[in-house]
N, C-alpha and C positions, 0 to 999 in steps of 0.2 A: 927411854925413847923420848924424843921431843917432837911436838907438833907446833908448827908456826901457822898462825891464822893470817892469810894474805887477803882474804875477802870473806866477810861474815854475813853479808846481806843477800837479799833476794830481789828479783825483778829488775831493778836498776840501781846504779850507785847513788849515794847521797854524800853529803859533806863528811860523814863519819865512816861510811862503809863502802867498800867495793863488793862486787858480787862474787859468788862462791869460788873459793880457791884455798886449799889447805895443803900444807907441805910437810913431809917427813924427811928432813934433810939427811939423816943418817943412812937412809936407804934410797933416797932419790925418788920418792913416790909422791905424786900430786893427786889429791882428791878434787875432781872437777877443775875446770879451767875457765872461770868467768873473768870479769874485768880485773880482779885482783892479781891475775897472772903476770902483769907487767912487773910486779914486785919480785918475781923470781930472779930478776937480774942480780939482786943482792947476793944470791947463792951460786952464781955462775963464776967461772966457767965449769962445765961438766961435760963428760963424754956422753952421758945418756940420762934421760928422764923417763919415768913410767907414769902415765896418766890414766886414772880410772874415771871414766865418765858415767855419772849416774843417769843422765838422759840428755836430750838434744836441745832443750830450751836455751835461748840465747844467753841468759844470765849464767849458764853453766858451761858454755862452749866458746863464747866470743874471744876469750884469750888464746885460743888455738892459733888465731891469726898472728898473735904477737911473737910466736915462736920463730917465724921467718926472720924477724929482725935479729934475734939472738943468734940464729944460725948464720946469717949473712955476715955478722961481725966476728964469727969464729968463737963465740962464747958457749955454744951448745952443739953437741953432736947429734946422735940419733935419738928419736923419740918413739916410744911404744905407747899407743893409745888403745886402751881396752874399753869396749862398750858393747851394748846389745847390737845385734846385726842391723836392725832398722835404724838405730842411732848412727852407727858407723856410715851406713849408706847415705842417710839424710845429711849428715855433716859434710861428707865428701862432695855430694852432688849440689848442695845448696849453699852452705857457708863458703865453700871454695869454688863457687860458680864464677864464670867469666864476668858476670854482672857485679857480684859482691866483692870477691877477693880472688883475682885470677891466678895467683901464684901459690902453689901448694908447698908448705914446708916439708922437710924430710921426715915423714911420719910412717911408721910401720903400723898399719891398722890391724887390730886383733879382736875380731868378734868373739863374744862370749855369751853363754846362755844361763838362764836361771838355774840355780842348783849346782853350777860348776864350782869346783875348788881348784884354784890356780896357784902356782908358785911363780912369783914375779921377782923383780929387782931386789937384791939384798936378801934373798931367801924368804921373802914375805909370803905367807899363805893368805889367800883371799877367797872368801866364799861369796858368791853372787846370789843376792836375794831379790825377790820381786817386791816392788813398792806399790802403794796404792795412790796413783797420781794420773793426771791426764797425759796420755801418751806413754809409750814404753819407758819404764823407769826402773833402775836397779838401785839397791842399797848394798852395802858391803860390810863384811866382818873381816878384819885384818889381824893376823897373829904373827909376831916376830920377837925374837929374843925373850921369849917367855912373857910377853905383854900382849894385851888384846885391845882392839879399838873397833867400835861399831860406828859406821857412818850412815845415818838414817836421815836423808834429806828429801824434801818434796814427797811427803807421804802422810797418811793419816795415822792416828794412834792405833787404830785397829790393824792397819797394815803392818805396823811395827810389831805388835803383839802376836801377829800370826806366825812370827818366827821365834817365839819364845825359847824353844829348846836349843836353838842355835846361838841365841844372843844372851842367854842368862850369864850373869857374873862377869861381864866384860869390865876391864879396868877403866875404860873411859868410853862414854856414850856421847857421840855428837848427834843431837836430835834437833830437827827443824822445829822452829817456834815462830811461825809467821804472824799469828794473831794473838791478841790478849784474850782472856776469858770473856765469854759472852758472844763469841762469834763461832760457836761450834758448828752450827748448820752451814755457814759459809765455808768453814774449814773442810767439812765433809764433802761439800759440793766441788771444791776446787782441789782437793787432794793435799790438804795442809793440816797443821796441828796448832792448837791453842796452848798457852802456857801451862795451865793446870793439867791438860792431857799429857804434855811432854813429861812433866814431873811424875805423873802417875805411871807412865810407861817405864821410866827409869826405876821407879820403885818396884814395879812388877817384874822387871827383868833383873832386879837385884844388882844393878850397875853400881860400881864403886864410886864413880864420879859422873856428873852430867854437865855437858857444855851445850848451851842453847845456841843454835845457828840458824842461818837463812832468815834473818830478821827483816820484816817488812820495812822498806825504805821510808815509809811515812811515820814509823816509830823511831823518833830521834832521841829518845831518852828511855832509861829503864822503867820510869814511872808510867809512860804511855803503854808499855807492855804489861804493866802490873807486877814487874819484877822488883824485888827489894834487895839490893846488893848486900845490905847489912844483916838481912834475915838469915836464920839458920834453916836450911833446906835438907831434906833427906831423900836421896843421897846428896852430899855436898855438890852445890850447883853454882855455875858461873854463867854469865852472859858473855858470849864470845865478842871480842873486840879486835879490830884489825891491828896486826903486828903483835898480838899476844903470843907468847911462847909458853906452851903448856907441857910440863914434864909428866910422863905417866909410866 
């Protein structure tokens, strides 16, 4: 399986990173739809896309408005968007309001609840998990072709470890890392995770690989996050970069 990082940052884009958007091209599945979603055009035309929304904050949903342009040019057919019920309602009523964006793309909205196990595009099995963040937020475990991926964004370390039985031994763990170490209290208050905490989560979950995502836009170098690309981490760990292609 291949994962393409279209947006690895959080809150707002900077010169290096667009906001949350990750694509599994073999099965047509998109994890969140932030500003990085404009890069989906490289992988079009397609008859259908399936989008899993973790929550409704703008850095994770702004790219839904870009779908209209793809569809208007005949590059994209139907789109299934899965999200928590309050997220689906909030996005439909507010992001696509007459004031903000008055034309709704062709989207089939599919509300899901915590604990559900879904089968979506390409035979992918998805388990919906509750995250620890401000506002209703879901995390996901995906299984397909004998490979597993956990997408844990906008959550605390404790929120991730609460799902240990479900998440142990995943092939690749995408875990948010918004703060460097030393900001643990702020991370807890805002529903985020520090570098050392993310690594500890990966170790406790026995993940085979860790990819650090949802990077603070004020962190414009690995050093500011405290991450050392040349260091040996356990499990093997990389800092997500836009346009990276990760095999797992």
